[in-house]
C-alpha positions as CSV (number, residue, x, y, z in Angstrom):
1,X,-18.4,-17.4,12.2
2,X,-18.7,-14.6,9.7
3,X,-18.5,-15.7,6.1
4,X,-15.0,-15.3,4.6
5,X,-14.4,-14.5,1.0
6,X,-10.8,-15.0,-0.2
7,X,-9.6,-13.2,-3.3
8,X,-6.5,-14.8,-4.5
9,X,-3.9,-13.6,-7.0
10,X,-2.1,-16.8,-7.9
11,X,0.4,-14.9,-10.1
12,X,1.6,-12.6,-7.2
13,X,5.2,-13.0,-6.2
14,X,6.0,-14.6,-9.6
15,X,3.7,-17.5,-8.8
16,X,4.7,-17.9,-5.2
17,X,1.1,-16.9,-4.1
18,X,-0.2,-20.1,-5.7
19,X,1.8,-22.1,-3.1
20,X,0.7,-19.7,-0.4
21,X,-2.9,-20.3,-1.2
22,X,-2.4,-24.1,-1.3
23,X,-1.1,-24.0,2.3
24,X,-3.9,-21.8,3.4
25,X,-6.5,-24.0,1.7
26,X,-5.1,-27.0,3.4
27,X,-5.3,-25.3,6.8
28,X,-8.9,-24.2,6.2
29,X,-9.9,-27.8,5.4
30,X,-8.2,-29.0,8.6
31,X,-10.1,-26.5,10.6
32,X,-13.3,-27.1,8.7
33,X,-13.8,-23.4,8.0
34,X,-16.5,-22.4,5.6
35,X,-15.4,-20.0,2.9
36,X,-15.5,-19.0,-0.7
37,X,-12.5,-18.3,-2.9
38,X,-12.2,-16.3,-6.1
39,X,-9.1,-16.1,-8.3
40,X,-7.9,-13.1,-10.3
41,X,-7.0,-13.4,-14.0
42,X,-5.6,-10.0,-14.8
43,X,-5.0,-6.5,-13.6
44,X,-8.2,-4.9,-12.1
45,X,-9.9,-8.2,-11.7
46,X,-9.5,-8.3,-7.9
47,X,-11.6,-5.1,-7.6
48,X,-14.4,-6.7,-9.6
49,X,-14.2,-9.8,-7.4
50,X,-14.3,-7.7,-4.2
51,X,-17.5,-6.0,-5.4
52,X,-19.0,-9.4,-6.3
53,X,-18.1,-10.8,-2.8
54,X,-19.6,-7.8,-1.1
55,X,-22.8,-8.2,-3.1
56,X,-22.9,-11.9,-2.1
57,X,-22.6,-10.9,1.6
58,X,-25.9,-9.1,1.1
59,X,-25.5,-6.7,3.9
60,X,-24.5,-9.3,6.4
61,X,-21.2,-9.0,8.4
62,X,-18.5,-10.7,6.3
63,X,-14.7,-10.7,5.8
64,X,-13.0,-10.2,2.4
65,X,-9.4,-11.4,2.6
66,X,-6.9,-10.5,-0.1
67,X,-4.2,-13.1,-0.8
68,X,-1.4,-11.7,-2.9
69,X,0.8,-8.7,-3.0
70,X,0.3,-5.0,-2.3
71,X,-1.4,-4.6,-5.7
72,X,-4.0,-7.2,-4.8
73,X,-4.6,-5.4,-1.5
74,X,-5.0,-2.1,-3.3
75,X,-7.5,-3.6,-5.8
76,X,-9.6,-5.4,-3.2
77,X,-9.7,-2.2,-1.0
78,X,-11.1,-0.3,-4.0
79,X,-13.7,-3.0,-4.5
80,X,-14.9,-3.0,-0.9
81,X,-15.1,0.8,-0.9
82,X,-16.9,2.0,2.3
83,X,-19.2,-0.9,3.0
84,X,-19.7,-1.0,6.8
85,X,-20.5,-4.7,6.9
86,X,-17.2,-5.8,5.4
87,X,-14.0,-6.3,7.2
88,X,-10.8,-6.3,5.2
89,X,-8.1,-8.9,5.8
90,X,-4.8,-9.8,4.1
91,X,-2.5,-12.7,3.7
92,X,0.9,-11.8,2.1
93,X,1.8,-13.7,-1.1
94,X,3.6,-11.0,-3.1
95,X,7.2,-9.8,-3.4
96,X,7.0,-6.4,-1.6
97,X,4.4,-7.0,1.1
98,X,4.6,-3.5,2.6
99,X,1.0,-3.6,3.7
100,X,1.8,-6.5,6.1
101,X,4.8,-4.6,7.4
102,X,2.9,-1.3,7.9
103,X,0.0,-3.0,9.7
104,X,2.3,-5.5,11.5
105,X,0.4,-8.5,10.1
106,X,2.1,-11.9,10.3
107,X,4.5,-12.6,7.4
108,X,3.9,-16.3,7.4
109,X,0.6,-17.2,5.6
110,X,-0.6,-19.7,8.2
111,X,0.0,-17.2,11.0
112,X,-1.9,-14.6,9.1
113,X,-4.8,-16.9,8.6
114,X,-4.8,-17.8,12.2
115,X,-4.9,-14.1,13.1
116,X,-7.8,-13.6,10.8
117,X,-9.8,-16.5,12.3
118,X,-8.9,-15.3,15.8
119,X,-10.2,-11.8,15.1
120,X,-13.2,-12.9,12.9
121,X,-15.8,-12.4,15.6
122,X,-14.4,-9.2,17.0
123,X,-15.2,-5.7,15.8
124,X,-12.5,-4.7,13.3
125,X,-10.4,-1.7,13.8
126,X,-10.8,1.4,11.7
127,X,-7.8,2.5,9.5
128,X,-7.4,5.5,7.3
129,X,-6.9,5.5,3.5
130,X,-5.8,8.1,1.1
131,X,-7.7,9.1,-2.0
132,X,-5.9,10.3,-5.1
133,X,-7.6,12.1,-8.0
134,X,-6.0,12.7,-11.4
135,X,-7.4,12.9,-15.0
136,X,-11.0,13.1,-13.7
137,X,-10.8,9.8,-11.8
138,X,-10.0,8.9,-8.2
139,X,-9.1,5.8,-6.3
140,X,-8.1,4.8,-2.8
141,X,-4.7,3.8,-1.5
142,X,-3.8,2.1,1.8
143,X,0.1,2.3,1.7
144,X,1.2,5.4,-0.3
145,X,0.9,7.4,-3.4
146,X,4.0,8.5,-5.3
147,X,4.6,11.3,-7.7
148,X,7.8,11.4,-9.9
149,X,10.8,9.1,-9.8
150,X,9.5,6.6,-7.3
151,X,6.4,6.0,-9.5
152,X,8.6,5.4,-12.5
153,X,10.7,2.9,-10.6
154,X,7.5,1.2,-9.4
155,X,6.2,1.0,-13.0
156,X,9.5,-0.4,-14.4
157,X,9.9,-2.8,-11.5
158,X,6.5,-4.4,-12.3
159,X,7.4,-4.6,-16.0
160,X,10.9,-5.9,-15.8
161,X,11.7,-9.6,-16.5
162,X,14.2,-9.4,-13.7
163,X,11.4,-9.3,-11.1
164,X,10.8,-13.0,-11.6
165,X,14.5,-13.8,-11.3
166,X,14.7,-11.9,-8.0
167,X,11.6,-13.5,-6.6
168,X,12.9,-17.0,-7.4
169,X,16.0,-16.1,-5.4
170,X,13.8,-14.8,-2.6
171,X,15.2,-11.4,-3.2
172,X,12.1,-9.8,-4.5
173,X,12.6,-6.4,-2.8
174,X,15.9,-5.9,-4.6
175,X,14.1,-5.5,-7.9
176,X,13.4,-1.9,-6.8
177,X,17.1,-1.3,-6.2
178,X,17.9,-2.8,-9.6
179,X,15.4,-0.5,-11.4
180,X,16.4,2.6,-9.5
181,X,20.1,2.2,-10.5
182,X,19.0,1.5,-14.1
183,X,16.8,4.6,-14.4
184,X,18.7,7.0,-12.2
185,X,21.0,8.6,-14.8
186,X,18.3,9.4,-17.4
187,X,15.5,10.8,-15.2
188,X,14.7,14.4,-15.8
189,X,13.8,16.4,-12.7
190,X,11.4,19.4,-12.6
191,X,9.7,21.9,-10.4
192,X,6.7,20.7,-8.3
193,X,4.4,22.8,-6.3
194,X,2.8,21.0,-3.3
195,X,0.0,22.5,-1.3
196,X,-0.9,20.9,2.0
197,X,-3.9,22.2,4.0
198,X,-3.5,25.6,2.3
199,X,0.2,25.9,2.8
200,X,2.1,26.2,-0.5
201,X,5.6,24.8,-1.1
202,X,7.7,25.0,-4.2
203,X,10.4,22.4,-4.8
204,X,12.9,22.8,-7.6
205,X,14.7,19.8,-9.2
206,X,12.3,17.4,-7.6
207,X,13.0,13.7,-7.7
208,X,9.8,12.6,-6.1
209,X,6.9,13.4,-3.7
210,X,5.6,10.4,-1.7
211,X,2.3,10.7,0.3
212,X,2.2,7.9,3.0
213,X,-0.4,6.4,5.1
214,X,2.1,4.0,6.8
215,X,5.9,3.9,7.0
216,X,6.8,1.3,4.3
217,X,7.0,1.1,0.6
218,X,9.2,-0.4,-2.2
219,X,9.7,-3.7,-0.4
220,X,10.7,-2.6,3.0
221,X,12.0,1.0,2.6
222,X,11.0,3.1,5.6
223,X,10.0,6.1,3.5
224,X,7.9,7.8,6.2
225,X,9.0,6.7,9.7
226,X,6.4,8.7,11.5
227,X,3.4,7.8,9.4
228,X,0.5,6.3,11.3
229,X,-2.5,4.6,9.5
230,X,-5.1,5.8,12.0
231,X,-4.3,9.5,12.8
232,X,-6.5,11.1,10.1
233,X,-3.5,12.6,8.3
234,X,-1.1,11.7,5.5
235,X,2.7,12.1,5.7
236,X,4.5,13.8,2.8
237,X,8.1,13.2,1.8
238,X,9.8,15.3,-0.8
239,X,13.3,14.7,-2.2
240,X,14.8,17.5,-4.3
241,X,18.0,19.3,-5.3
242,X,20.1,16.2,-5.0
243,X,22.8,15.2,-7.4
244,X,22.5,11.6,-8.8
245,X,25.4,10.4,-6.7
246,X,24.0,12.0,-3.5
247,X,20.6,10.5,-4.2
248,X,22.3,7.1,-3.9
249,X,23.4,8.0,-0.4
250,X,19.9,9.1,0.5
251,X,18.5,5.9,-1.0
252,X,20.8,3.7,1.0
253,X,19.6,5.3,4.2
254,X,15.9,4.8,3.4
255,X,15.9,1.2,4.6
256,X,16.7,2.5,8.1
257,X,14.5,5.7,7.8
258,X,17.6,7.9,8.3
259,X,17.1,9.7,4.9
260,X,14.8,12.3,6.6
261,X,17.9,13.9,8.2
262,X,19.3,15.0,4.8
263,X,18.7,18.7,4.2
264,X,17.3,17.9,0.7
265,X,14.5,15.7,2.2
266,X,11.5,17.6,3.4
267,X,8.7,16.0,5.5
268,X,5.4,17.4,6.6
269,X,1.8,16.3,7.0
270,X,-1.6,17.2,5.5
271,X,-5.2,16.2,5.1
272,X,-5.9,18.0,1.8
273,X,-3.0,17.9,-0.6
274,X,-2.5,19.0,-4.2
275,X,0.4,19.0,-6.6
276,X,1.2,20.9,-9.7
277,X,4.2,20.7,-12.0
278,X,5.4,21.9,-15.4
279,X,6.4,18.5,-16.7
280,X,4.1,15.4,-16.7
281,X,4.9,13.3,-13.7
282,X,4.6,9.5,-13.3
283,X,2.1,8.6,-10.6
284,X,1.4,5.4,-8.6
285,X,-0.9,4.3,-5.8
286,X,0.2,1.4,-3.7
287,X,2.7,0.5,-6.4
288,X,0.0,0.4,-9.1
289,X,0.9,2.7,-12.0
290,X,-1.8,5.3,-12.7
291,X,-0.1,7.1,-15.7
292,X,1.3,10.6,-16.0
293,X,-0.3,13.9,-15.0
294,X,0.9,17.5,-14.2
295,X,-1.8,18.0,-11.6
296,X,-3.7,16.1,-9.0
297,X,-5.3,16.0,-5.5
298,X,-4.8,13.7,-2.6
299,X,-6.7,13.6,0.6
300,X,-6.9,11.6,3.8
301,X,-10.0,9.5,4.3
302,X,-10.1,8.9,8.0
303,X,-11.4,5.5,9.2
304,X,-12.4,4.5,5.7
305,X,-11.3,0.8,6.1
306,X,-12.5,-1.7,8.7
307,X,-9.4,-4.0,9.0
308,X,-8.6,-7.1,10.9
309,X,-5.3,-6.1,12.6
310,X,-4.2,-6.9,16.1
311,X,-1.9,-3.9,16.1
312,X,-4.8,-1.4,15.4
313,X,-7.2,-3.4,17.6
314,X,-4.9,-3.2,20.6
315,X,-4.4,0.5,20.0
316,X,-8.2,1.0,19.9
317,X,-8.6,-0.9,23.2
318,X,-5.8,1.1,24.9
319,X,-7.3,4.4,23.8
320,X,-10.7,3.2,25.0
321,X,-9.2,2.3,28.4
322,X,-7.5,5.7,28.7
323,X,-10.7,7.5,27.8
324,X,-12.6,5.5,30.4
325,X,-9.9,6.1,32.9
């Protein structure tokens, strides 16, 4: 079997991930699976550990599995970069876990582990990523990048002490609802210009622009119902010219994906995307806060990640069968 390197964030999910790892570790021992595990200590550490694991693999086929939340997946992805010998896997241990939803990975840790082991000797599927560039730097994202209010909410959600309380009550996703309501009435909207594949759009009184690689974000919100992580494109959702009260109506519909039917919600696709605004905008990638900028570029990176996912693998096999037919 290919060597498996686990990168574990024990603090994810307000410490829930420590218990997740203990159950995974016990199962690995029962199955007598050879592996190495590394544990993160602070933000950005998972990226360093992923680079270390990839170096230890020495060009041999290997699996690097992130155990944590969406932030852990994001950091590990950026550490793996585009190494063709590395397959990316994930075991959910965070509070949002949108990566698992979007790629239809098992929610239960042991089920996720068994899927990884079952797919270990198969060729992984190829999934797209996005790349966002601001302030002279760039990084990959696997779920989504957000510009504006949703990035502010993501930042505050990670900072608030209420996150731990919600997680202990198994209501982790509601922390985003709590922060949204708290920040809603003081957020200042502005004009944002979005250019997608050469087509220029101007949006006044913009709440946020979200660029998605898969449907979910914010702990289960279906921000982009039509997003597909292996179509070579990114899906763009813009919400603007909404009163604060009406935004709440739109927000309540996001969990079912029905928000796209509001006239103030615009959706379109693109491979090469840029944004420009007069005010500085908050920006996130996979829920990780990147800071504020008035300008940036986002592009689709087709097939950048080799991922262990039954969903994508089945799709590849179906498409291969159709092509052969």
